[in-house]
PDBQT receptor file of N, H, CA, C and O in Angstrom, charges set to zero:
ATOM      1  N   MET A   1       0.635  -1.262  -0.042  1.00  0.00    +0.000 N 
ATOM      2  CA  MET A   1       0.035   0.066  -0.141  1.00  0.00    +0.000 C 
ATOM      3  C   MET A   1       0.822   1.064  -0.049  1.00  0.00    +0.000 C 
ATOM      4  O   MET A   1       0.601   1.870   0.855  1.00  0.00    +0.000 OA
ATOM      5  N   GLY A   2       1.748   1.240  -0.792  1.00  0.00    +0.000 N 
ATOM      6  H   GLY A   2       1.927   0.585  -1.526  1.00  0.00    +0.000 HD
ATOM      7  CA  GLY A   2       2.738   2.191  -0.923  1.00  0.00    +0.000 C 
ATOM      8  C   GLY A   2       1.878   3.889  -1.056  1.00  0.00    +0.000 C 
ATOM      9  O   GLY A   2       2.310   4.902  -0.507  1.00  0.00    +0.000 OA
ATOM     10  N   ILE A   3       0.744   3.834  -1.826  1.00  0.00    +0.000 N 
ATOM     11  H   ILE A   3       0.393   3.011  -2.272  1.00  0.00    +0.000 HD
ATOM     12  CA  ILE A   3       0.085   4.975  -1.825  1.00  0.00    +0.000 C 
ATOM     13  C   ILE A   3      -0.348   5.677  -0.974  1.00  0.00    +0.000 C 
ATOM     14  O   ILE A   3      -0.591   6.868  -1.170  1.00  0.00    +0.000 OA
ATOM     15  N   LEU A   4      -0.558   4.985   0.318  1.00  0.00    +0.000 N 
ATOM     16  H   LEU A   4      -0.360   4.017   0.477  1.00  0.00    +0.000 HD
ATOM     17  CA  LEU A   4      -0.958   5.610   1.629  1.00  0.00    +0.000 C 
ATOM     18  C   LEU A   4      -0.104   5.954   2.656  1.00  0.00    +0.000 C 
ATOM     19  O   LEU A   4      -0.433   6.425   3.745  1.00  0.00    +0.000 OA
ATOM     20  N   GLU A   5       1.144   5.668   2.215  1.00  0.00    +0.000 N 
ATOM     21  H   GLU A   5       1.411   5.285   1.330  1.00  0.00    +0.000 HD
ATOM     22  CA  GLU A   5       2.298   6.033   3.091  1.00  0.00    +0.000 C 
ATOM     23  C   GLU A   5       2.383   7.466   3.460  1.00  0.00    +0.000 C 
ATOM     24  O   GLU A   5       2.425   8.286   2.543  1.00  0.00    +0.000 OA
ATOM     25  N   ASN A   6       2.411   7.863   4.678  1.00  0.00    +0.000 N 
ATOM     26  H   ASN A   6       2.377   7.197   5.423  1.00  0.00    +0.000 HD
ATOM     27  CA  ASN A   6       2.716   9.283   4.945  1.00  0.00    +0.000 C 
ATOM     28  C   ASN A   6       1.633  10.145   4.600  1.00  0.00    +0.000 C 
ATOM     29  O   ASN A   6       1.883  11.280   4.193  1.00  0.00    +0.000 OA
ATOM     30  N   LYS A   7       0.389   9.718   4.720  1.00  0.00    +0.000 N 
ATOM     31  H   LYS A   7       0.185   8.796   5.050  1.00  0.00    +0.000 HD
ATOM     32  CA  LYS A   7      -0.584  10.566   4.268  1.00  0.00    +0.000 C 
ATOM     33  C   LYS A   7      -1.564  10.529   5.645  1.00  0.00    +0.000 C 
ATOM     34  O   LYS A   7      -1.602   9.712   6.565  1.00  0.00    +0.000 OA
ATOM     35  N   LYS A   8      -2.346  11.769   5.392  1.00  0.00    +0.000 N 
ATOM     36  H   LYS A   8      -2.315  12.432   4.645  1.00  0.00    +0.000 HD
ATOM     37  CA  LYS A   8      -3.541  11.810   6.730  1.00  0.00    +0.000 C 
ATOM     38  C   LYS A   8      -4.581  11.135   5.778  1.00  0.00    +0.000 C 
ATOM     39  O   LYS A   8      -4.518  11.240   4.553  1.00  0.00    +0.000 OA
ATOM     40  N   ILE A   9      -5.639  10.364   6.515  1.00  0.00    +0.000 N 
ATOM     41  H   ILE A   9      -5.691  10.279   7.510  1.00  0.00    +0.000 HD
ATOM     42  CA  ILE A   9      -6.729   9.995   5.942  1.00  0.00    +0.000 C 
ATOM     43  C   ILE A   9      -8.024  10.167   6.552  1.00  0.00    +0.000 C 
ATOM     44  O   ILE A   9      -8.109  10.157   7.780  1.00  0.00    +0.000 OA
ATOM     45  N   ALA A  10      -8.941  10.309   5.895  1.00  0.00    +0.000 N 
ATOM     46  H   ALA A  10      -8.872  10.317   4.898  1.00  0.00    +0.000 HD
ATOM     47  CA  ALA A  10     -10.421  10.705   6.061  1.00  0.00    +0.000 C 
ATOM     48  C   ALA A  10     -11.266   9.464   5.998  1.00  0.00    +0.000 C 
ATOM     49  O   ALA A  10     -11.420   9.023   4.859  1.00  0.00    +0.000 OA
ATOM     50  N   ILE A  11     -11.868   8.781   7.013  1.00  0.00    +0.000 N 
ATOM     51  H   ILE A  11     -11.743   9.140   7.938  1.00  0.00    +0.000 HD
ATOM     52  CA  ILE A  11     -12.690   7.168   6.505  1.00  0.00    +0.000 C 
ATOM     53  C   ILE A  11     -14.066   7.925   6.207  1.00  0.00    +0.000 C 
ATOM     54  O   ILE A  11     -14.340   9.056   6.607  1.00  0.00    +0.000 OA
ATOM     55  N   LEU A  12     -14.663   7.319   5.641  1.00  0.00    +0.000 N 
ATOM     56  H   LEU A  12     -14.440   6.399   5.316  1.00  0.00    +0.000 HD
ATOM     57  CA  LEU A  12     -16.397   7.391   5.867  1.00  0.00    +0.000 C 
ATOM     58  C   LEU A  12     -16.820   5.979   5.390  1.00  0.00    +0.000 C 
ATOM     59  O   LEU A  12     -16.569   5.636   4.235  1.00  0.00    +0.000 OA
ATOM     60  N   GLY A  13     -17.309   5.344   6.053  1.00  0.00    +0.000 N 
ATOM     61  H   GLY A  13     -17.513   5.622   6.991  1.00  0.00    +0.000 HD
ATOM     62  CA  GLY A  13     -17.905   3.718   6.248  1.00  0.00    +0.000 C 
ATOM     63  C   GLY A  13     -19.509   3.826   5.927  1.00  0.00    +0.000 C 
ATOM     64  O   GLY A  13     -20.228   4.818   6.040  1.00  0.00    +0.000 OA
ATOM     65  N   ASP A  14     -19.786   2.753   5.575  1.00  0.00    +0.000 N 
ATOM     66  H   ASP A  14     -19.201   1.946   5.484  1.00  0.00    +0.000 HD
ATOM     67  CA  ASP A  14     -21.189   2.489   5.382  1.00  0.00    +0.000 C 
ATOM     68  C   ASP A  14     -21.710   1.395   6.410  1.00  0.00    +0.000 C 
ATOM     69  O   ASP A  14     -21.122   0.318   6.515  1.00  0.00    +0.000 OA
ATOM     70  N   ARG A  15     -22.843   1.711   7.172  1.00  0.00    +0.000 N 
ATOM     71  H   ARG A  15     -23.321   2.586   7.087  1.00  0.00    +0.000 HD
ATOM     72  CA  ARG A  15     -23.504   0.822   7.997  1.00  0.00    +0.000 C 
ATOM     73  C   ARG A  15     -23.936  -0.562   7.328  1.00  0.00    +0.000 C 
ATOM     74  O   ARG A  15     -23.775  -1.619   7.938  1.00  0.00    +0.000 OA
ATOM     75  N   ASP A  16     -24.318  -0.530   6.449  1.00  0.00    +0.000 N 
ATOM     76  H   ASP A  16     -24.449   0.328   5.953  1.00  0.00    +0.000 HD
ATOM     77  CA  ASP A  16     -24.593  -1.905   5.581  1.00  0.00    +0.000 C 
ATOM     78  C   ASP A  16     -23.490  -2.611   4.597  1.00  0.00    +0.000 C 
ATOM     79  O   ASP A  16     -23.587  -3.707   4.044  1.00  0.00    +0.000 OA
ATOM     80  N   GLY A  17     -22.330  -1.595   4.533  1.00  0.00    +0.000 N 
ATOM     81  H   GLY A  17     -22.251  -0.705   4.982  1.00  0.00    +0.000 HD
ATOM     82  CA  GLY A  17     -21.455  -2.279   3.968  1.00  0.00    +0.000 C 
ATOM     83  C   GLY A  17     -19.951  -2.502   4.824  1.00  0.00    +0.000 C 
ATOM     84  O   GLY A  17     -19.759  -3.463   5.569  1.00  0.00    +0.000 OA
ATOM     85  N   ILE A  18     -19.093  -1.584   4.600  1.00  0.00    +0.000 N 
ATOM     86  H   ILE A  18     -19.249  -0.804   3.995  1.00  0.00    +0.000 HD
ATOM     87  CA  ILE A  18     -17.798  -1.737   5.443  1.00  0.00    +0.000 C 
ATOM     88  C   ILE A  18     -17.847  -0.667   6.432  1.00  0.00    +0.000 C 
ATOM     89  O   ILE A  18     -17.787   0.479   5.985  1.00  0.00    +0.000 OA
ATOM     90  N   PRO A  19     -17.966  -0.857   7.941  1.00  0.00    +0.000 N 
ATOM     91  CA  PRO A  19     -18.043   0.365   8.867  1.00  0.00    +0.000 C 
ATOM     92  C   PRO A  19     -16.447   0.912   8.775  1.00  0.00    +0.000 C 
ATOM     93  O   PRO A  19     -15.425   0.282   8.501  1.00  0.00    +0.000 OA
ATOM     94  N   GLY A  20     -16.628   2.232   9.087  1.00  0.00    +0.000 N 
ATOM     95  H   GLY A  20     -17.458   2.744   9.309  1.00  0.00    +0.000 HD
ATOM     96  CA  GLY A  20     -15.351   2.759   9.302  1.00  0.00    +0.000 C 
ATOM     97  C   GLY A  20     -14.226   2.595  10.137  1.00  0.00    +0.000 C 
ATOM     98  O   GLY A  20     -13.078   2.842   9.768  1.00  0.00    +0.000 OA
ATOM     99  N   MET A  21     -14.619   2.069  11.563  1.00  0.00    +0.000 N 
ATOM    100  H   MET A  21     -15.552   1.868  11.863  1.00  0.00    +0.000 HD
ATOM    101  CA  MET A  21     -13.723   1.253  12.093  1.00  0.00    +0.000 C 
ATOM    102  C   MET A  21     -12.842   0.151  11.682  1.00  0.00    +0.000 C 
ATOM    103  O   MET A  21     -11.696  -0.047  12.086  1.00  0.00    +0.000 OA
ATOM    104  N   ALA A  22     -13.695  -0.735  10.595  1.00  0.00    +0.000 N 
ATOM    105  H   ALA A  22     -14.626  -0.574  10.267  1.00  0.00    +0.000 HD
ATOM    106  CA  ALA A  22     -13.079  -1.937  10.065  1.00  0.00    +0.000 C 
ATOM    107  C   ALA A  22     -11.844  -1.405   8.891  1.00  0.00    +0.000 C 
ATOM    108  O   ALA A  22     -10.749  -1.926   8.678  1.00  0.00    +0.000 OA
ATOM    109  N   ILE A  23     -12.441  -0.221   8.257  1.00  0.00    +0.000 N 
ATOM    110  H   ILE A  23     -13.330   0.203   8.430  1.00  0.00    +0.000 HD
ATOM    111  CA  ILE A  23     -11.278   0.298   7.262  1.00  0.00    +0.000 C 
ATOM    112  C   ILE A  23     -10.254   1.241   8.081  1.00  0.00    +0.000 C 
ATOM    113  O   ILE A  23      -9.140   1.522   7.640  1.00  0.00    +0.000 OA
ATOM    114  N   GLU A  24     -10.698   1.654   9.194  1.00  0.00    +0.000 N 
ATOM    115  H   GLU A  24     -11.603   1.426   9.553  1.00  0.00    +0.000 HD
ATOM    116  CA  GLU A  24      -9.366   2.238  10.151  1.00  0.00    +0.000 C 
ATOM    117  C   GLU A  24      -8.432   1.144  10.859  1.00  0.00    +0.000 C 
ATOM    118  O   GLU A  24      -7.250   1.462  10.989  1.00  0.00    +0.000 OA
ATOM    119  N   GLU A  25      -8.741   0.195  11.215  1.00  0.00    +0.000 N 
ATOM    120  H   GLU A  25      -9.701  -0.063  11.110  1.00  0.00    +0.000 HD
ATOM    121  CA  GLU A  25      -7.818  -0.929  11.479  1.00  0.00    +0.000 C 
ATOM    122  C   GLU A  25      -6.912  -1.138  10.393  1.00  0.00    +0.000 C 
ATOM    123  O   GLU A  25      -5.701  -0.964  10.531  1.00  0.00    +0.000 OA
ATOM    124  N   CYS A  26      -7.563  -1.590   9.066  1.00  0.00    +0.000 N 
ATOM    125  H   CYS A  26      -8.546  -1.732   8.954  1.00  0.00    +0.000 HD
ATOM    126  CA  CYS A  26      -6.438  -2.013   8.074  1.00  0.00    +0.000 C 
ATOM    127  C   CYS A  26      -5.738  -0.760   7.561  1.00  0.00    +0.000 C 
ATOM    128  O   CYS A  26      -4.674  -0.914   6.960  1.00  0.00    +0.000 OA
ATOM    129  N   VAL A  27      -6.307   0.658   7.768  1.00  0.00    +0.000 N 
ATOM    130  H   VAL A  27      -7.171   0.783   8.256  1.00  0.00    +0.000 HD
ATOM    131  CA  VAL A  27      -5.158   1.747   7.679  1.00  0.00    +0.000 C 
ATOM    132  C   VAL A  27      -4.104   1.833   8.438  1.00  0.00    +0.000 C 
ATOM    133  O   VAL A  27      -3.048   2.245   7.957  1.00  0.00    +0.000 OA
ATOM    134  N   LYS A  28      -4.196   1.480   9.687  1.00  0.00    +0.000 N 
ATOM    135  H   LYS A  28      -5.054   1.145  10.078  1.00  0.00    +0.000 HD
ATOM    136  CA  LYS A  28      -3.318   1.216  10.789  1.00  0.00    +0.000 C 
ATOM    137  C   LYS A  28      -2.163   0.577  10.581  1.00  0.00    +0.000 C 
ATOM    138  O   LYS A  28      -1.184   0.718  11.314  1.00  0.00    +0.000 OA
ATOM    139  N   THR A  29      -2.203  -0.213   9.507  1.00  0.00    +0.000 N 
ATOM    140  H   THR A  29      -2.998  -0.327   8.912  1.00  0.00    +0.000 HD
ATOM    141  CA  THR A  29      -1.018  -1.274   9.246  1.00  0.00    +0.000 C 
ATOM    142  C   THR A  29      -0.056  -0.609   8.165  1.00  0.00    +0.000 C 
ATOM    143  O   THR A  29       1.007  -1.121   7.811  1.00  0.00    +0.000 OA
ATOM    144  N   VAL A  30      -0.529   0.522   7.714  1.00  0.00    +0.000 N 
ATOM    145  H   VAL A  30      -1.392   0.938   8.001  1.00  0.00    +0.000 HD
ATOM    146  CA  VAL A  30       0.332   1.176   6.926  1.00  0.00    +0.000 C 
ATOM    147  C   VAL A  30       1.078   1.889   7.700  1.00  0.00    +0.000 C 
ATOM    148  O   VAL A  30       0.546   2.467   8.648  1.00  0.00    +0.000 OA
ATOM    149  N   SER A  31       2.608   2.018   7.450  1.00  0.00    +0.000 N 
ATOM    150  H   SER A  31       3.040   1.549   6.681  1.00  0.00    +0.000 HD
ATOM    151  CA  SER A  31       3.271   2.868   7.857  1.00  0.00    +0.000 C 
ATOM    152  C   SER A  31       3.462   4.340   7.747  1.00  0.00    +0.000 C 
ATOM    153  O   SER A  31       3.941   4.658   6.659  1.00  0.00    +0.000 OA
ATOM    154  N   GLY A  32       3.218   5.372   8.592  1.00  0.00    +0.000 N 
ATOM    155  H   GLY A  32       2.829   5.113   9.476  1.00  0.00    +0.000 HD
ATOM    156  CA  GLY A  32       3.295   6.733   8.618  1.00  0.00    +0.000 C 
ATOM    157  C   GLY A  32       1.787   7.279   8.276  1.00  0.00    +0.000 C 
ATOM    158  O   GLY A  32       1.651   8.470   7.999  1.00  0.00    +0.000 OA
ATOM    159  N   THR A  33       0.807   6.518   8.295  1.00  0.00    +0.000 N 
ATOM    160  H   THR A  33       0.918   5.550   8.520  1.00  0.00    +0.000 HD
ATOM    161  CA  THR A  33      -0.513   7.380   8.137  1.00  0.00    +0.000 C 
ATOM    162  C   THR A  33      -1.324   7.850   9.186  1.00  0.00    +0.000 C 
ATOM    163  O   THR A  33      -1.180   7.147  10.186  1.00  0.00    +0.000 OA
ATOM    164  N   GLU A  34      -2.174   8.834   9.345  1.00  0.00    +0.000 N 
ATOM    165  H   GLU A  34      -2.291   9.405   8.533  1.00  0.00    +0.000 HD
ATOM    166  CA  GLU A  34      -2.586   9.433  10.491  1.00  0.00    +0.000 C 
ATOM    167  C   GLU A  34      -4.122   9.299  10.151  1.00  0.00    +0.000 C 
ATOM    168  O   GLU A  34      -4.460  10.055   9.241  1.00  0.00    +0.000 OA
ATOM    169  N   VAL A  35      -5.016   8.602  10.610  1.00  0.00    +0.000 N 
ATOM    170  H   VAL A  35      -4.741   7.987  11.349  1.00  0.00    +0.000 HD
ATOM    171  CA  VAL A  35      -6.218   8.602  10.493  1.00  0.00    +0.000 C 
ATOM    172  C   VAL A  35      -6.811  10.080  11.186  1.00  0.00    +0.000 C 
ATOM    173  O   VAL A  35      -6.477  10.205  12.364  1.00  0.00    +0.000 OA
ATOM    174  N   VAL A  36      -7.496  11.014  10.723  1.00  0.00    +0.000 N 
ATOM    175  H   VAL A  36      -7.768  10.913   9.766  1.00  0.00    +0.000 HD
ATOM    176  CA  VAL A  36      -7.903  12.154  11.300  1.00  0.00    +0.000 C 
ATOM    177  C   VAL A  36      -9.350  12.454  11.202  1.00  0.00    +0.000 C 
ATOM    178  O   VAL A  36      -9.754  13.579  11.493  1.00  0.00    +0.000 OA
ATOM    179  N   PHE A  37     -10.077  11.611  10.849  1.00  0.00    +0.000 N 
ATOM    180  H   PHE A  37      -9.749  10.696  10.612  1.00  0.00    +0.000 HD
ATOM    181  CA  PHE A  37     -11.454  11.592  10.711  1.00  0.00    +0.000 C 
ATOM    182  C   PHE A  37     -12.019   9.955  10.227  1.00  0.00    +0.000 C 
ATOM    183  O   PHE A  37     -11.819   9.395   9.149  1.00  0.00    +0.000 OA
ATOM    184  N   SER A  38     -12.655   9.526  11.236  1.00  0.00    +0.000 N 
ATOM    185  H   SER A  38     -12.817   9.981  12.112  1.00  0.00    +0.000 HD
ATOM    186  CA  SER A  38     -13.500   8.303  10.905  1.00  0.00    +0.000 C 
ATOM    187  C   SER A  38     -14.993   8.440  11.393  1.00  0.00    +0.000 C 
ATOM    188  O   SER A  38     -15.360   9.065  12.389  1.00  0.00    +0.000 OA
ATOM    189  N   THR A  39     -15.900   7.640  10.381  1.00  0.00    +0.000 N 
ATOM    190  H   THR A  39     -15.602   7.133   9.572  1.00  0.00    +0.000 HD
ATOM    191  CA  THR A  39     -17.018   7.529  10.656  1.00  0.00    +0.000 C 
ATOM    192  C   THR A  39     -17.820   6.562  10.178  1.00  0.00    +0.000 C 
ATOM    193  O   THR A  39     -17.345   5.904   9.252  1.00  0.00    +0.000 OA
ATOM    194  N   THR A  40     -19.057   6.252  10.600  1.00  0.00    +0.000 N 
ATOM    195  H   THR A  40     -19.443   6.787  11.352  1.00  0.00    +0.000 HD
ATOM    196  CA  THR A  40     -19.688   5.109   9.681  1.00  0.00    +0.000 C 
ATOM    197  C   THR A  40     -21.198   5.778   9.843  1.00  0.00    +0.000 C 
ATOM    198  O   THR A  40     -21.788   6.002  10.900  1.00  0.00    +0.000 OA
ATOM    199  N   GLU A  41     -21.594   5.998   8.662  1.00  0.00    +0.000 N 
ATOM    200  H   GLU A  41     -21.115   5.816   7.803  1.00  0.00    +0.000 HD
ATOM    201  CA  GLU A  41     -23.080   6.383   8.479  1.00  0.00    +0.000 C 
ATOM    202  C   GLU A  41     -23.759   5.502   7.652  1.00  0.00    +0.000 C 
ATOM    203  O   GLU A  41     -23.303   4.580   6.977  1.00  0.00    +0.000 OA
ATOM    204  N   CYS A  42     -25.075   5.948   7.799  1.00  0.00    +0.000 N 
ATOM    205  H   CYS A  42     -25.445   6.698   8.348  1.00  0.00    +0.000 HD
ATOM    206  CA  CYS A  42     -26.219   5.288   7.047  1.00  0.00    +0.000 C 
ATOM    207  C   CYS A  42     -26.631   5.624   5.898  1.00  0.00    +0.000 C 
ATOM    208  O   CYS A  42     -27.297   6.637   6.109  1.00  0.00    +0.000 OA
ATOM    209  N   PHE A  43     -26.650   5.420   4.894  1.00  0.00    +0.000 N 
ATOM    210  H   PHE A  43     -26.109   4.597   4.723  1.00  0.00    +0.000 HD
ATOM    211  CA  PHE A  43     -27.078   6.015   3.366  1.00  0.00    +0.000 C 
ATOM    212  C   PHE A  43     -28.145   5.386   3.019  1.00  0.00    +0.000 C 
ATOM    213  O   PHE A  43     -28.098   4.184   2.757  1.00  0.00    +0.000 OA
ATOM    214  N   VAL A  44     -29.518   6.241   2.949  1.00  0.00    +0.000 N 
ATOM    215  H   VAL A  44     -29.556   7.217   3.162  1.00  0.00    +0.000 HD
ATOM    216  CA  VAL A  44     -30.646   5.802   2.266  1.00  0.00    +0.000 C 
ATOM    217  C   VAL A  44     -31.055   6.568   1.297  1.00  0.00    +0.000 C 
ATOM    218  O   VAL A  44     -32.048   6.255   0.640  1.00  0.00    +0.000 OA
TER     219      VAL A  44
C-alpha cells in the first residue's frame, strides 16, 4: 500500500457495507498514516 504511506486519512464507512472502524484498522497497518476522521454513516 505504498500509495497511503505518510498520508492523512479521512474514512467514511457504510453501516450496511464496510464500517469505518474496520477500514481504520486496516489503514493503521500502513506506516506513517494518520487517521484524522473516521465515521460510519447510514446512506438511505
